C-alpha positions in Angstrom: -14.6 25.9 -28.8 -14.3 28.2 -31.7 -16.1 30.9 -29.7 -13.5 30.6 -26.9 -10.5 30.8 -29.4 -11.8 34.2 -30.6 -12.9 35.4 -27.2 -10.8 38.5 -26.3 -11.1 37.8 -22.6 -9.6 34.3 -23.1 -6.8 35.6 -25.3 -5.9 38.2 -22.7 -6.0 35.6 -19.9 -3.8 33.2 -21.9 -1.3 36.0 -22.5 -1.2 36.6 -18.7 -0.7 32.9 -18.0 2.1 32.6 -20.4 3.8 35.7 -18.9 3.4 34.1 -15.5 5.0 30.9 -16.6 7.8 32.8 -18.4 8.8 34.8 -15.4 12.4 34.1 -14.6 11.5 33.2 -11.0 9.1 30.4 -12.1 11.2 29.3 -15.1 14.3 28.9 -12.9 12.4 27.1 -10.2 10.2 24.8 -12.2 12.4 21.8 -11.4 12.1 22.7 -7.7 9.0 21.0 -6.2 8.0 24.1 -4.2 7.7 26.4 -7.2 5.9 23.7 -9.3 3.3 23.0 -6.7 2.6 26.7 -6.3 2.3 27.2 -10.0 -0.1 24.2 -10.3 -2.2 25.5 -7.4 -2.5 28.9 -9.1 -3.4 27.4 -12.5 -6.0 25.3 -10.8 -7.4 28.4 -9.1 -7.6 30.4 -12.3 -9.2 27.6 -14.3 -11.8 27.2 -11.5 -12.6 30.9 -11.4 -12.7 31.3 -15.2 -15.1 28.4 -15.6 -17.4 29.9 -13.0 -17.4 33.4 -14.3 -16.5 33.4 -18.0 -19.0 30.8 -19.1 -16.6 29.3 -21.6 -18.0 25.8 -21.3 -16.4 22.4 -21.1 -13.9 23.0 -23.9 -11.8 25.4 -22.0 -9.3 23.0 -20.4 -8.7 21.2 -23.7 -8.1 24.4 -25.6 -5.9 25.8 -22.8 -3.8 22.6 -22.8 -3.2 22.9 -26.5 -2.2 26.6 -26.2 0.1 26.0 -23.3 1.8 23.0 -24.8 2.3 24.9 -28.0 3.7 27.9 -26.2 6.0 25.9 -24.0 6.9 22.7 -26.0 10.0 22.1 -23.8 7.9 21.8 -20.6 5.7 18.9 -19.4 2.7 19.1 -17.2 0.2 21.0 -19.4 -1.7 18.0 -20.7 -5.5 18.1 -20.5 -5.4 15.4 -17.8 -2.9 17.3 -15.7 -4.9 20.6 -16.0 -8.0 18.8 -14.7 -5.8 17.5 -11.8 -4.6 21.0 -11.0 -8.2 22.1 -10.9 -9.1 19.2 -8.5 -6.0 19.9 -6.4 -7.0 23.5 -5.9 -10.7 22.6 -5.2 -9.7 19.8 -2.7 -7.6 22.1 -0.4 -9.1 25.6 -1.1 -11.6 25.3 1.8 -8.7 25.3 4.3 -6.0 27.3 2.4 -6.6 31.0 2.0 -6.4 31.8 -1.7 -3.9 34.7 -1.5 -1.5 32.7 0.7 -0.7 30.2 -2.1 -0.3 32.4 -5.1 3.3 32.6 -6.3 4.6 36.0 -5.3 7.4 38.1 -6.7 10.7 36.5 -5.8 8.9 33.2 -5.0 9.1 33.7 -1.3 6.7 32.1 1.2 6.1 33.2 4.7 8.1 31.3 7.4 6.3 28.1 8.1 6.6 25.6 11.0 6.4 22.3 9.1 6.4 20.3 12.3 3.3 21.8 13.9 0.7 19.2 14.7 -2.5 19.9 13.0 -4.3 16.6 13.3 -6.6 17.5 16.1 -6.5 21.3 16.1 -7.8 24.1 14.0 -6.1 23.8 10.6 -4.1 26.9 9.8 -3.7 27.7 6.1 0.0 28.5 6.1 0.8 25.3 8.0 -1.0 23.2 5.4 0.9 25.0 2.7 4.2 24.2 4.4 3.3 20.5 4.2 1.7 20.5 0.7 4.9 22.0 -0.9 7.1 19.3 0.6 5.9 16.3 -1.4 6.0 15.7 -5.2 3.1 16.4 -7.5 2.5 12.7 -8.4 2.2 11.9 -4.6 -0.5 14.7 -4.5 -2.3 13.1 -7.4 -2.4 9.7 -5.6 -3.7 11.4 -2.5 -6.5 13.6 -3.8 -7.7 10.9 -6.3 -7.8 8.1 -3.7 -8.7 10.0 -0.5 -12.0 11.9 -0.1 -11.5 13.5 3.3 -9.0 16.4 3.9 -8.0 15.2 7.4 -7.1 11.8 5.9 -5.2 13.6 3.0 -3.2 15.6 5.5 -2.5 12.4 7.5 -0.9 10.8 4.4 1.0 13.9 3.6 2.5 13.9 7.1 3.4 10.3 6.9 5.0 10.7 3.5 7.2 13.5 4.9 7.9 11.6 8.1 8.8 8.3 6.4 10.0 9.5 3.0 7.6 7.2 1.2 7.8 6.6 -2.5 4.6 6.9 -4.4 4.2 3.2 -4.6 4.4 2.8 -0.8 2.1 5.8 -0.3 -0.5 4.2 -2.6 -0.1 0.9 -0.7 -0.7 2.5 2.6 -3.8 4.3 1.3 -5.0 1.0 -0.1 -4.7 -0.9 3.2 -6.3 2.1 5.0 -3.5 3.0 7.4 -5.5 6.1 8.5 -8.3 4.1 10.0 -6.0 1.4 11.6 -3.2 3.5 13.2 -3.5 4.0 17.0 -6.7 1.9 17.3 -5.3 -1.0 19.4 -6.1 -1.5 23.1 -3.2 -0.4 25.3 -2.2 0.7 28.7 0.4 3.1 27.4 -1.2 6.2 29.0 -0.9 4.6 32.4 2.5 3.1 32.1 4.6 5.5 30.0 5.3 9.2 30.4 4.3 11.7 27.7 5.3 12.0 24.9 6.5 8.4 24.9 3.0 7.1 25.5 1.6 9.1 22.5 4.4 7.8 20.3 3.8 4.3 21.4 0.1 4.5 20.8 0.8 5.8 17.3 2.8 2.8 16.2 0.0 0.4 17.1 -2.5 -0.6 14.3 -5.8 -2.4 14.4 -5.9 -4.7 12.7 -2.4 -5.6 11.3 -2.6 -6.5 7.7 -0.6 -9.6 6.9 -2.4 -10.4 3.7 1.0 -10.9 2.0 0.9 -14.3 3.9 -1.1 -17.2 2.5 -1.8 -19.6 5.3 -4.3 -22.2 6.4 -7.3 -20.9 8.4 -6.2 -22.8 11.5 -2.5 -21.9 11.3 0.0 -22.9 14.0 1.7 -20.0 15.8 5.1 -21.3 14.8 4.1 -21.3 11.1 2.7 -17.8 11.4 6.0 -16.6 13.1 8.2 -18.3 10.5 6.1 -16.9 7.6 6.5 -13.4 9.0 10.3 -13.8 9.3 10.5 -15.1 5.7 8.6 -12.0 4.6 10.5 -9.7 6.9 10.6 -6.8 4.4 6.8 -6.7 4.1 6.4 -7.3 7.8 8.6 -4.3 8.6 6.7 -2.2 6.2 3.4 -3.1 7.9 4.9 -2.4 11.4 6.1 1.0 10.3 9.1 3.2 10.4 11.6 2.7 13.2 11.3 -1.1 13.8 14.7 -2.9 13.7 14.5 -6.7 13.7 16.6 -8.2 16.5 15.7 -11.9 16.2 13.2 -14.8 16.4 12.8 -16.9 19.5 15.1 -14.6 21.4 16.5 -16.4 24.5 16.0 -15.1 28.0 17.6 -17.1 30.8 15.8 -16.5 34.1 17.2 -18.6 37.0 17.8 -22.1 35.7 15.2 -21.9 32.9 15.5 -20.5 29.4 12.5 -18.7 27.9 12.1 -17.4 24.4 10.2 -14.5 23.0 8.5 -14.9 19.6 10.0 -11.8 18.0 12.2 -9.1 19.3 12.7 -5.6 17.8 14.3 -2.4 18.7 12.5 0.9 17.9 14.9 3.5 16.8 12.6 6.4 17.5 11.1 5.2 20.8 14.6 4.1 21.9 13.3 0.9 23.4 13.0 -2.9 22.8 9.7 -4.1 21.6 8.5 -7.7 22.1 5.9 -9.1 19.7 4.1 -12.2 20.8 1.8 -13.9 18.2 -1.3 -15.9 19.1 -3.3 -17.7 16.4 -6.3 -17.9 18.6 -8.6 -15.4 20.3 -7.2 -13.3 23.2 -6.9 -15.0 26.6 -6.1 -13.1 29.8 -3.1 -15.4 30.6 -1.4 -14.1 27.5 -0.9 -10.8 29.2 0.8 -12.4 32.2 3.3 -14.2 30.0 4.2 -11.1 28.0 4.5 -9.1 31.1 7.1 -11.6 32.4 9.0 -11.3 29.1 9.1 -7.5 29.4 10.5 -7.7 32.9 13.1 -10.1 31.7 14.2 -8.0 28.8 14.3 -4.9 31.1 16.6 -6.8 33.5 18.7 -8.8 31.1 18.9 -6.9 27.8 18.0 -3.3 28.3 20.7 -0.8 29.4 20.5 2.5 31.1 20.1 4.5 27.9 17.1 2.5 26.7 13.5 3.5 27.5 11.2 0.9 29.1 10.5 -2.2 27.0 7.1 -2.4 25.3 5.1 -5.6 24.6 2.8 -6.1 21.6 0.4 -9.0 21.7 -1.1 -9.8 18.3 -4.1 -12.2 18.4 -6.5 -13.5 15.9 -9.5 -12.0 17.6 -10.1 -10.1 20.9 -12.8 -8.6 23.0 -11.8 -5.0 23.8 -13.4 -5.0 27.3 -11.7 -8.2 28.2 -8.4 -6.8 27.1 -8.9 -3.6 29.0 -9.8 -5.6 32.1 -6.8 -7.8 31.8 -4.4 -4.8 31.5 -5.7 -3.2 34.8 -2.9 -3.3 37.4 -0.2 -4.3 34.8 2.7 -1.9 35.3 4.6 -2.8 32.1 3.4 -1.1 28.8 1.4 -3.6 26.7 -0.6 -3.1 23.5 -3.0 -5.8 22.2 -4.1 -5.8 18.6 -5.4 -8.3 16.0 -4.2 -9.4 12.6 -5.5 -10.8 9.3 -3.9 -12.7 6.5 -5.0 -14.4 3.3 -6.7 -17.6 4.4 -6.4 -20.8 2.3 -8.4 -23.9 2.7 -6.4 -26.8 4.0 -6.6 -28.8 0.8 -5.5 -25.8 -1.3 -2.7 -25.0 1.1 -1.5 -28.6 1.0 -1.4 -28.6 -2.8 0.8 -25.5 -3.0 4.5 -25.9 -3.2 6.6 -24.6 -0.2 9.1 -21.8 -0.6 11.9 -24.3 -0.4 10.3 -26.4 -3.2 9.9 -23.3 -5.4 13.5 -22.3 -4.8 14.7 -25.8 -5.7 12.6 -25.8 -8.9 14.0 -22.4 -9.8 17.6 -23.6 -9.4 16.9 -26.7 -11.5 15.4 -24.5 -14.2 18.5 -22.3 -14.2 20.9 -25.2 -14.4 18.9 -26.8 -17.4 18.7 -23.5 -19.3 22.1 -22.1 -18.4 20.6 -18.8 -17.2 
C-alpha cells in the first residue's frame, strides 16, 4: 500500500476525484438521490478502470476510502464497504448502460428519459435503464445487486419498487419469496375473456404459487380455517396479493332468486377497476370449482357491479392443480378466471393442537398486563 500512497498517478487521480466531489453541482445535490447515484456510478467506474490499468493491487479501495473520508469528514458513503459496493454496482449494470451516458455532466443534467417505457421483453436501452436506476435509493440498489444475479430480475424489482413505492424491507421480502419467478405464472383465460390491456394487467397480478407461509396450519386444513386465518392476517395477505387489492369482505352474500350464496372473499382492485372474487380450496383442483366460481362472477356482475366497473374477475386458489386439466376446464368459459396454487407452513396435527389459539394468546397477554400494571 505504501507504493500506492507515493504513486504520482494515484495522487493525481485522487486530486481529480476530490475536485469532482467538491464541485458545487455535486455538493449541492448530494442529498438528492439522482446526483448521489450518478456519483456512486462514476466512482465505481473509475475504481474498476484504475484496478484494471494501474496495477495498484487490492489495497487501492482501502486507501482510497481513508483518503476520501479524511478529505470529506462531513460526508458519509466513502467507507471501504461502500466503495466495493459502488464498484459492484457499476459492474452489474455496465453491460447494458453506455459508460458515457451515466457520468455526471456539467450542470448535472440528464437527457430526457421516458421512465414508463416497458423494457421487460424488448431491447434494453441504456438511457431507459438510467431513468429507472436513479429513481430508487442507494440502499435499495444494494439489496438488489447483492441478492439478485440476473439483470432482467434486477430491473423487474426496480420497476416494482417504483410502481409500489416499496420500502427496503418490503423489497427484500419480495426478493426472498421470489416474486419474479411467481408473478404471471398462473393458468388463466384472461386473454380470451378480457380486452387488452386489461388482460395483461390481470395476468400480471396472478402469482404461482401464492406464498402464505405466514400461516401455520395443519396439513389437512379445512377451507373455513384457511379463510379465517387469511382474514386474521389481512395485512400480510394483502402484501402477498399485491398493490391495488382493497378488501371488501368475507362470505360476501349474493341473493339469487330465493337462495343466498356467499363468496369466500371479495376484493376490489383499484387499478383494474373491477371486483375480484377469491375462492379457496384446500384440496386439489376439480373442474366443478370453475362452474361455481363462474356462477359467482355472473352474480357479482349483475348484483354488485355498476356501469363504471370493469368485468369481475375470479381467482381460484387450490392446494394443487394439473395445468392441462385447468386449461381444459376453462375452455368455453366466458367470464375471466385465473387458477393458482398456494403454500403455507404445515404443522403436524399434534403440534397444531398443542399450540395456543390467537384468542388464547390475547387473553394471556391481557392477564399479564393486568397483573403487572403495564
